[in-house]
BAFIZA-66222 format. One record per residue: residue number from 1; residue in three letters; x, y negated, z of N, C-alpha, C in turn. Coordinates in Angstrom, 2 decimals. Layout:
resi, resn, n.u, n.v, n.w, ca.u, ca.v, ca.w, c.u, c.v, c.w
NUM, ALA, X, Y, Z, X, Y, Z, X, Y, Z
...
***
This chain:
resi, resn, n.u, n.v, n.w, ca.u, ca.v, ca.w, c.u, c.v, c.w
1, MET, 77.62, -108.91, 98.28, 77.21, -107.74, 99.04, 78.27, -106.64, 98.93
2, LYS, 78.83, -106.46, 97.74, 79.85, -105.44, 97.55, 81.04, -105.70, 98.49
3, ASN, 81.47, -106.97, 98.60, 82.58, -107.30, 99.48, 82.24, -107.03, 100.93
4, LEU, 80.99, -107.27, 101.31, 80.56, -107.04, 102.67, 80.63, -105.55, 103.02
5, ILE, 80.19, -104.70, 102.12, 80.25, -103.26, 102.34, 81.69, -102.80, 102.41
6, VAL, 82.53, -103.29, 101.51, 83.94, -102.92, 101.51, 84.58, -103.34, 102.83
7, PHE, 84.30, -104.58, 103.28, 84.88, -105.05, 104.53, 84.40, -104.19, 105.71
8, THR, 83.13, -103.85, 105.73, 82.59, -103.04, 106.80, 83.29, -101.68, 106.83
9, LEU, 83.51, -101.08, 105.69, 84.21, -99.80, 105.63, 85.65, -99.95, 106.08
10, ILE, 86.30, -101.06, 105.74, 87.67, -101.31, 106.20, 87.67, -101.44, 107.72
11, ALA, 86.70, -102.16, 108.27, 86.61, -102.33, 109.73, 86.43, -100.97, 110.40
12, VAL, 85.63, -100.10, 109.81, 85.44, -98.76, 110.36, 86.76, -98.01, 110.33
13, PHE, 87.49, -98.09, 109.23, 88.76, -97.40, 109.12, 89.74, -97.95, 110.15
14, MET, 89.80, -99.27, 110.30, 90.70, -99.89, 111.26, 90.30, -99.47, 112.67
15, GLY, 89.02, -99.42, 112.96, 88.56, -99.00, 114.28, 88.90, -97.55, 114.54
16, ALA, 88.78, -96.71, 113.52, 89.08, -95.29, 113.70, 90.54, -95.08, 114.04
17, SER, 91.42, -95.96, 113.58, 92.84, -95.79, 113.84, 93.18, -96.10, 115.29
18, PHE, 92.26, -96.69, 116.06, 92.52, -97.03, 117.45, 92.75, -95.79, 118.31
19, ALA, 92.17, -94.69, 117.92, 92.23, -93.50, 118.76, 93.67, -93.08, 119.04
20, SER, 94.63, -93.40, 118.17, 96.00, -92.99, 118.39, 96.78, -93.97, 119.26
21, ALA, 96.27, -95.17, 119.46, 96.96, -96.15, 120.29, 96.50, -96.02, 121.74
22, THR, 97.42, -96.33, 122.68, 97.06, -96.25, 124.09, 97.59, -97.45, 124.84
23, GLY, 97.02, -97.69, 126.03, 97.51, -98.72, 126.93, 97.62, -100.09, 126.31
24, ALA, 98.76, -100.74, 126.57, 98.99, -102.11, 126.09, 98.96, -102.17, 124.56
25, ASP, 99.49, -101.14, 123.89, 99.46, -101.12, 122.42, 98.02, -101.16, 121.92
26, TYR, 97.16, -100.39, 122.56, 95.75, -100.36, 122.16, 95.12, -101.74, 122.31
27, ARG, 95.34, -102.35, 123.51, 94.74, -103.66, 123.75, 95.27, -104.70, 122.78
28, GLN, 96.56, -104.66, 122.48, 97.16, -105.61, 121.54, 96.54, -105.42, 120.15
29, THR, 96.46, -104.18, 119.70, 95.87, -103.89, 118.39, 94.41, -104.31, 118.36
30, HIS, 93.68, -103.97, 119.43, 92.26, -104.29, 119.51, 92.04, -105.81, 119.41
31, ARG, 92.81, -106.60, 120.17, 92.66, -108.06, 120.12, 93.01, -108.60, 118.74
32, SER, 94.07, -108.07, 118.14, 94.49, -108.54, 116.82, 93.41, -108.28, 115.77
33, ILE, 92.85, -107.09, 115.78, 91.82, -106.75, 114.80, 90.54, -107.54, 115.08
34, ASP, 90.19, -107.74, 116.37, 89.04, -108.58, 116.71, 89.18, -109.97, 116.08
35, ARG, 90.38, -110.56, 116.21, 90.60, -111.90, 115.67, 90.47, -111.90, 114.14
36, LYS, 91.01, -110.87, 113.48, 90.92, -110.79, 112.02, 89.47, -110.66, 111.58
37, ILE, 88.71, -109.81, 112.26, 87.30, -109.64, 111.92, 86.54, -110.95, 112.15
38, ASP, 86.80, -111.59, 113.31, 86.12, -112.86, 113.61, 86.41, -113.91, 112.56
39, ARG, 87.68, -114.04, 112.13, 88.03, -115.04, 111.11, 87.34, -114.73, 109.79
40, HIS, 87.35, -113.46, 109.40, 86.78, -113.08, 108.11, 85.26, -113.19, 108.10
41, MET, 84.62, -112.86, 109.22, 83.17, -112.77, 109.24, 82.49, -113.99, 109.84
42, SER, 83.23, -115.04, 110.20, 82.59, -116.18, 110.85, 81.43, -116.68, 110.01
43, GLY, 80.26, -116.75, 110.65, 79.07, -117.23, 109.97, 78.37, -116.20, 109.11
44, ARG, 78.86, -114.97, 109.07, 78.23, -113.93, 108.24, 77.57, -112.87, 109.12
45, HIS, 76.61, -112.19, 108.57, 75.92, -111.10, 109.27, 76.46, -109.79, 108.71
46, ILE, 76.93, -108.92, 109.59, 77.45, -107.64, 109.13, 76.29, -106.68, 108.95
47, GLY, 76.08, -106.22, 107.75, 75.03, -105.26, 107.47, 75.54, -103.84, 107.59
48, THR, 74.66, -102.90, 107.66, 75.02, -101.50, 107.74, 74.74, -100.86, 106.39
49, PRO, 75.78, -100.50, 105.64, 75.54, -99.90, 104.33, 74.85, -98.55, 104.45
50, VAL, 73.95, -98.28, 103.54, 73.24, -97.01, 103.52, 74.24, -95.90, 103.19
51, GLY, 74.15, -94.80, 103.89, 75.02, -93.66, 103.63, 76.43, -93.83, 104.18
52, ARG, 76.63, -94.76, 105.10, 77.97, -94.97, 105.63, 78.35, -93.79, 106.51
53, PRO, 79.66, -93.56, 106.66, 80.08, -92.47, 107.54, 79.77, -92.81, 108.99
54, VAL, 79.67, -91.81, 109.84, 79.45, -92.02, 111.27, 80.68, -92.72, 111.84
55, TYR, 80.46, -93.78, 112.56, 81.54, -94.53, 113.17, 81.86, -93.94, 114.53
56, ARG, 83.09, -93.53, 114.73, 83.51, -92.89, 115.97, 84.91, -93.39, 116.33
57, ARG, 85.07, -93.79, 117.59, 86.38, -94.20, 118.08, 86.46, -93.89, 119.55
58, ASP, 87.60, -94.15, 120.15, 87.83, -93.85, 121.54, 88.29, -95.12, 122.25
59, PHE, 87.76, -95.37, 123.44, 88.19, -96.49, 124.25, 88.31, -96.00, 125.69
60, ARG, 89.52, -96.03, 126.24, 89.78, -95.57, 127.61, 89.25, -94.16, 127.85
61, GLY, 89.36, -93.31, 126.86, 88.88, -91.95, 126.99, 87.39, -91.78, 126.79
62, ILE, 86.69, -92.87, 126.48, 85.25, -92.82, 126.24, 85.03, -92.77, 124.73
63, VAL, 84.30, -91.79, 124.26, 83.99, -91.70, 122.84, 82.87, -92.66, 122.53
64, VAL, 83.12, -93.56, 121.60, 82.11, -94.51, 121.14, 81.69, -94.04, 119.76
65, VAL, 80.43, -93.71, 119.62, 79.93, -93.22, 118.34, 78.68, -94.03, 117.97
66, ARG, 78.67, -94.54, 116.77, 77.51, -95.31, 116.30, 77.05, -94.71, 114.96
67, PRO, 76.31, -93.61, 115.02, 75.84, -93.00, 113.78, 74.71, -93.80, 113.12
68, HIS, 74.05, -94.66, 113.92, 72.94, -95.47, 113.40, 73.12, -96.90, 113.87
69, GLY, 72.55, -97.81, 113.12, 72.59, -99.21, 113.51, 73.87, -99.90, 113.07
70, HIS, 74.14, -101.03, 113.69, 75.28, -101.86, 113.31, 76.55, -101.40, 114.00
71, ILE, 77.67, -101.71, 113.37, 78.99, -101.38, 113.91, 79.56, -102.65, 114.51
72, TYR, 79.89, -102.60, 115.80, 80.50, -103.76, 116.46, 81.15, -103.30, 117.75
73, TYR, 81.97, -104.18, 118.31, 82.61, -103.90, 119.59, 81.66, -104.28, 120.71
74, GLY, 81.94, -103.77, 121.90, 81.16, -104.11, 123.06, 79.87, -103.31, 123.13
75, TYR, 79.00, -103.77, 124.05, 77.73, -103.09, 124.27, 76.77, -104.08, 124.91
76, GLY, 75.57, -104.15, 124.42, 74.60, -105.10, 124.96, 75.11, -106.52, 124.80
77, HIS, 75.03, -107.30, 125.86, 75.49, -108.69, 125.81, 76.99, -108.82, 126.02
78, TYR, 77.67, -107.72, 126.28, 79.13, -107.71, 126.40, 79.71, -107.51, 125.01
79, VAL, 80.49, -108.46, 124.52, 80.94, -108.41, 123.14, 82.32, -107.77, 122.95
80, ARG, 82.98, -107.44, 124.04, 84.29, -106.80, 123.95, 84.22, -105.45, 124.68
81, ASP, 84.95, -104.47, 124.16, 84.96, -103.15, 124.78, 85.47, -103.19, 126.21
82, ASP, 86.48, -104.01, 126.50, 87.02, -104.03, 127.85, 86.01, -104.60, 128.86
83, GLU, 85.05, -105.37, 128.40, 83.97, -105.87, 129.27, 82.85, -104.84, 129.40
84, ALA, 82.67, -104.04, 128.36, 81.51, -103.14, 128.25, 81.83, -101.68, 128.51
85, TYR, 83.09, -101.36, 128.87, 83.49, -99.95, 128.92, 82.61, -99.08, 129.81
86, LYS, 82.01, -99.66, 130.85, 81.18, -98.87, 131.77, 79.98, -98.24, 131.07
87, TRP, 79.53, -98.87, 129.98, 78.30, -98.42, 129.32, 78.52, -97.90, 127.90
88, LEU, 79.76, -97.91, 127.40, 80.01, -97.51, 126.01, 79.55, -96.08, 125.71
89, ALA, 79.59, -95.21, 126.69, 79.17, -93.82, 126.45, 77.71, -93.73, 126.06
90, PHE, 76.91, -94.76, 126.40, 75.49, -94.74, 126.05, 75.26, -94.78, 124.53
91, THR, 76.30, -95.06, 123.75, 76.14, -95.00, 122.29, 75.78, -93.58, 121.85
92, ALA, 76.07, -92.60, 122.69, 75.75, -91.20, 122.36, 74.24, -90.91, 122.42
93, ILE, 73.49, -91.73, 123.18, 72.02, -91.56, 123.21, 71.50, -92.48, 122.11
94, THR, 71.32, -91.94, 120.94, 71.04, -92.78, 119.78, 69.71, -92.45, 119.12
95, LEU, 69.27, -93.37, 118.31, 68.01, -93.24, 117.58, 68.23, -93.65, 116.13
96, LYS, 67.68, -92.90, 115.19, 67.81, -93.24, 113.78, 67.15, -94.59, 113.46
97, ILE, 66.11, -94.93, 114.19, 65.39, -96.18, 113.95, 66.29, -97.40, 114.14
98, LEU, 67.43, -97.24, 114.82, 68.37, -98.36, 114.99, 68.85, -98.89, 113.64
99, ASP, 68.80, -98.05, 112.60, 69.18, -98.51, 111.25, 68.29, -99.66, 110.79
100, ASN, 67.09, -99.79, 111.36, 66.14, -100.82, 110.95, 66.21, -102.09, 111.81
101, LEU, 67.08, -102.12, 112.80, 67.21, -103.29, 113.67, 68.35, -104.18, 113.20
102, ASN, 68.21, -105.48, 113.45, 69.38, -106.33, 113.23, 70.26, -106.22, 114.47
103, GLU, 71.46, -106.78, 114.39, 72.41, -106.62, 115.49, 71.88, -107.21, 116.79
104, LYS, 71.20, -108.35, 116.72, 70.68, -108.98, 117.93, 69.70, -108.04, 118.64
105, ALA, 68.78, -107.45, 117.89, 67.80, -106.52, 118.48, 68.49, -105.28, 119.03
106, GLN, 69.50, -104.79, 118.33, 70.23, -103.61, 118.81, 70.94, -103.93, 120.13
107, ARG, 71.51, -105.11, 120.23, 72.18, -105.50, 121.49, 71.16, -105.69, 122.62
108, GLU, 69.95, -106.18, 122.31, 68.91, -106.30, 123.33, 68.51, -104.92, 123.86
109, HIS, 68.41, -103.96, 122.95, 68.11, -102.58, 123.34, 69.20, -102.06, 124.27
110, GLU, 70.46, -102.30, 123.92, 71.58, -101.86, 124.75, 71.58, -102.58, 126.11
111, ALA, 71.24, -103.86, 126.12, 71.17, -104.61, 127.39, 70.12, -103.99, 128.31
112, ALA, 69.02, -103.51, 127.73, 67.99, -102.84, 128.52, 68.54, -101.54, 129.10
113, GLN, 69.36, -100.82, 128.33, 69.98, -99.60, 128.85, 70.88, -99.93, 130.04
114, ILE, 71.64, -101.02, 129.94, 72.52, -101.43, 131.03, 71.69, -101.74, 132.29
115, LYS, 70.60, -102.49, 132.12, 69.74, -102.83, 133.27, 69.15, -101.58, 133.90
116, ALA, 68.84, -100.58, 133.09, 68.24, -99.35, 133.61, 69.20, -98.55, 134.49
117, THR, 70.50, -98.81, 134.38, 71.46, -98.08, 135.22, 71.36, -98.48, 136.68
118, THR, 70.81, -99.67, 136.96, 70.69, -100.13, 138.35, 69.24, -100.36, 138.79
119, ALA, 68.31, -100.24, 137.87, 66.90, -100.44, 138.20, 66.39, -99.24, 139.01
120, PRO, 65.36, -99.45, 139.82, 64.76, -98.32, 140.54, 64.24, -97.27, 139.55
121, VAL, 64.33, -96.01, 139.93, 63.82, -94.93, 139.09, 62.35, -95.19, 138.81
122, GLY, 61.96, -95.07, 137.55, 60.58, -95.28, 137.14, 60.28, -96.70, 136.67
123, GLN, 61.18, -97.65, 136.94, 60.95, -99.03, 136.49, 61.33, -99.15, 135.01
124, GLU, 60.35, -99.52, 134.21, 60.54, -99.64, 132.76, 61.19, -101.00, 132.45
125, ILE, 62.30, -100.96, 131.73, 62.97, -102.17, 131.28, 62.52, -102.40, 129.84
126, ILE, 61.81, -103.49, 129.60, 61.21, -103.77, 128.29, 62.01, -104.88, 127.60
127, TRP, 62.19, -104.73, 126.29, 62.87, -105.76, 125.51, 62.09, -106.02, 124.22
128, ASN, 62.23, -107.23, 123.68, 61.63, -107.64, 122.40, 62.62, -108.53, 121.68
129, SER, 62.75, -108.34, 120.37, 63.65, -109.18, 119.60, 63.35, -109.05, 118.11
130, ASN, 63.04, -110.17, 117.47, 62.87, -110.21, 116.01, 61.95, -109.13, 115.46
131, GLY, 60.79, -108.94, 116.07, 59.83, -107.98, 115.56, 60.07, -106.55, 115.99
132, ALA, 61.12, -106.31, 116.73, 61.40, -104.98, 117.27, 61.19, -105.03, 118.78
133, SER, 60.87, -103.90, 119.36, 60.69, -103.85, 120.81, 61.01, -102.46, 121.29
134, GLY, 61.06, -102.34, 122.59, 61.34, -101.02, 123.15, 61.41, -101.07, 124.65
135, SER, 61.73, -99.91, 125.21, 61.86, -99.81, 126.65, 62.88, -98.73, 126.99
136, VAL, 63.43, -98.87, 128.18, 64.34, -97.88, 128.73, 63.93, -97.68, 130.18
137, VAL, 63.89, -96.43, 130.61, 63.53, -96.13, 131.99, 64.38, -94.97, 132.50
138, ALA, 64.87, -95.10, 133.73, 65.52, -93.98, 134.40, 64.38, -93.14, 134.98
139, THR, 64.26, -91.90, 134.52, 63.13, -91.06, 134.94, 63.45, -90.20, 136.16
140, LYS, 64.72, -89.90, 136.39, 65.14, -89.09, 137.54, 66.52, -89.56, 137.98
141, GLU, 66.81, -89.33, 139.25, 68.16, -89.59, 139.77, 68.50, -88.49, 140.75
142, GLY, 69.77, -88.08, 140.73, 70.22, -87.04, 141.65, 71.74, -87.06, 141.74
143, THR, 72.26, -86.05, 142.38, 73.71, -85.92, 142.55, 74.13, -84.58, 141.97
144, ASN, 75.22, -84.59, 141.18, 75.72, -83.34, 140.61, 76.65, -82.63, 141.61
145, THR, 77.19, -81.48, 141.24, 78.03, -80.69, 142.14, 79.35, -81.40, 142.48
146, GLN, 79.75, -82.40, 141.68, 80.96, -83.17, 141.98, 80.66, -84.39, 142.87
147, GLY, 79.40, -84.55, 143.27, 79.02, -85.65, 144.13, 78.74, -86.95, 143.38
148, GLN, 78.66, -86.90, 142.06, 78.40, -88.10, 141.25, 76.91, -88.35, 141.13
149, THR, 76.54, -89.64, 141.14, 75.16, -90.02, 140.90, 74.85, -89.84, 139.42
150, CYS, 73.77, -89.13, 139.13, 73.37, -88.90, 137.74, 71.94, -89.40, 137.55
151, ARG, 71.67, -89.89, 136.35, 70.33, -90.38, 136.02, 69.92, -89.82, 134.66
152, GLU, 68.63, -89.50, 134.56, 68.05, -89.11, 133.28, 67.32, -90.32, 132.74
153, TYR, 67.54, -90.62, 131.47, 66.96, -91.81, 130.83, 66.04, -91.42, 129.69
154, GLN, 65.02, -92.24, 129.49, 64.16, -92.15, 128.32, 64.16, -93.54, 127.68
155, GLN, 64.35, -93.58, 126.39, 64.32, -94.86, 125.68, 63.43, -94.74, 124.46
156, THR, 62.73, -95.83, 124.18, 61.83, -95.89, 123.04, 62.09, -97.18, 122.28
157, VAL, 62.11, -97.10, 120.96, 62.27, -98.27, 120.11, 61.13, -98.26, 119.10
158, ALA, 60.54, -99.45, 118.87, 59.44, -99.59, 117.91, 59.76, -100.74, 116.96
159, ILE, 59.54, -100.49, 115.68, 59.70, -101.54, 114.66, 58.85, -101.15, 113.46
160, GLY, 58.14, -102.12, 112.93, 57.33, -101.87, 111.73, 56.31, -100.77, 111.90
161, GLY, 55.74, -100.64, 113.09, 54.72, -99.61, 113.31, 55.28, -98.22, 113.54
162, LYS, 56.58, -98.07, 113.56, 57.20, -96.77, 113.80, 57.85, -96.76, 115.18
163, ASN, 57.72, -95.63, 115.88, 58.31, -95.45, 117.20, 59.26, -94.27, 117.17
164, GLU, 60.30, -94.36, 117.98, 61.21, -93.23, 118.15, 61.66, -93.20, 119.60
165, THR, 61.76, -92.00, 120.17, 62.12, -91.83, 121.57, 63.32, -90.90, 121.67
166, ALA, 64.19, -91.19, 122.63, 65.34, -90.33, 122.89, 65.51, -90.18, 124.40
167, PHE, 66.14, -89.08, 124.80, 66.39, -88.78, 126.20, 67.87, -88.49, 126.38
168, GLY, 68.38, -88.74, 127.56, 69.77, -88.40, 127.86, 70.01, -88.48, 129.36
169, THR, 71.05, -87.78, 129.79, 71.44, -87.81, 131.19, 72.87, -88.30, 131.27
170, ALA, 73.12, -89.21, 132.21, 74.46, -89.77, 132.40, 74.82, -89.73, 133.87
171, CYS, 76.11, -89.55, 134.14, 76.61, -89.53, 135.51, 77.63, -90.64, 135.69
172, LEU, 77.60, -91.27, 136.85, 78.48, -92.38, 137.18, 79.83, -91.83, 137.62
173, GLN, 80.89, -92.21, 136.92, 82.24, -91.75, 137.20, 82.90, -92.61, 138.29
174, ALA, 84.00, -92.14, 138.83, 84.70, -92.85, 139.91, 85.15, -94.24, 139.49
175, ASP, 85.46, -94.44, 138.19, 85.92, -95.77, 137.72, 84.77, -96.74, 137.42
176, GLY, 83.53, -96.30, 137.67, 82.37, -97.16, 137.43, 81.75, -97.00, 136.05
177, ALA, 82.36, -96.19, 135.20, 81.82, -95.95, 133.86, 80.83, -94.78, 133.90
178, TRP, 79.85, -94.84, 133.02, 78.87, -93.77, 132.88, 79.35, -92.77, 131.85
179, LYS, 79.11, -91.48, 132.09, 79.46, -90.42, 131.15, 78.18, -89.67, 130.80
180, ILE, 77.95, -89.50, 129.51, 76.76, -88.78, 129.06, 76.98, -87.28, 129.25
181, ILE, 76.01, -86.63, 129.88, 76.08, -85.19, 130.14, 75.25, -84.43, 129.11
182, THR, 74.04, -84.94, 128.83, 73.19, -84.32, 127.80, 72.52, -85.39, 126.97
***
């Protein structure tokens, strides 16, 4: 367990160093570190150590922050940042209860957030995984002063008889990525 925590902290440190790399250098570094993590962790489950520092990095100008839950690349069922960049900003709409989910359940929650970006307003996207469940719904949609489509989201996660709800508003950028406004 001690080695697992040490490795997780090293991965966080290595991820934090990405913010200074750009373009091809960033992608090269990202792929290299992905391969190192994959080789080291094959067949292991990455746990989230209690009291760990907030994980924050930058990808294509999008701030990825994971103050709760597991630390990993990608979002939802997309396991690489370059596949998931459109939704990475949604890490900013977070819940403390994510600390109680395993990675699979956390990714199911994120996949529901992705589906909610294209679902009709008011349609609840429900997910269940390993004793955890939740929902995500776009509650409002409109256009901001820059002409961007914006949506307000509500998400709820339940595990072990406890529920937590969070709200956030995101706007669709010209490159197809979502940006959190509130």
